[in-house]
C-alpha positions in Angstrom: 129.4 66.4 69.9 129.1 62.7 68.9 125.6 62.5 71.1 124.1 65.1 68.7 125.2 63.3 65.5 123.4 60.0 67.0 120.5 61.8 68.1 120.1 63.5 64.6 120.5 60.4 62.7 117.7 58.4 65.4 115.5 61.3 64.9 115.7 61.4 61.2 115.6 57.8 60.7 112.0 58.1 62.6 110.9 61.1 60.3 111.4 63.9 62.7 112.8 67.1 62.9 115.8 68.2 65.3 116.9 71.6 66.0 118.9 74.2 68.2 116.7 76.6 69.9 119.9 79.3 71.0 119.6 80.7 74.6 121.6 83.8 75.2 124.2 83.5 78.0 123.3 79.8 78.5 124.4 78.0 75.3 121.2 76.3 73.2 118.4 73.9 73.7 118.3 70.7 71.6 114.4 70.4 70.2 113.2 67.6 68.2 109.8 66.3 67.2 108.7 63.0 66.0 105.5 61.8 63.9 103.0 60.1 65.5 
């Protein structure tokens, strides 16, 4: 939804990456990493 769109925009502005880690039968975990 909109929250994921905003999270992606913020992470990418800071030079990071964001991805989904699918979990069978329980949706997906959203992960991100940012440079130091």
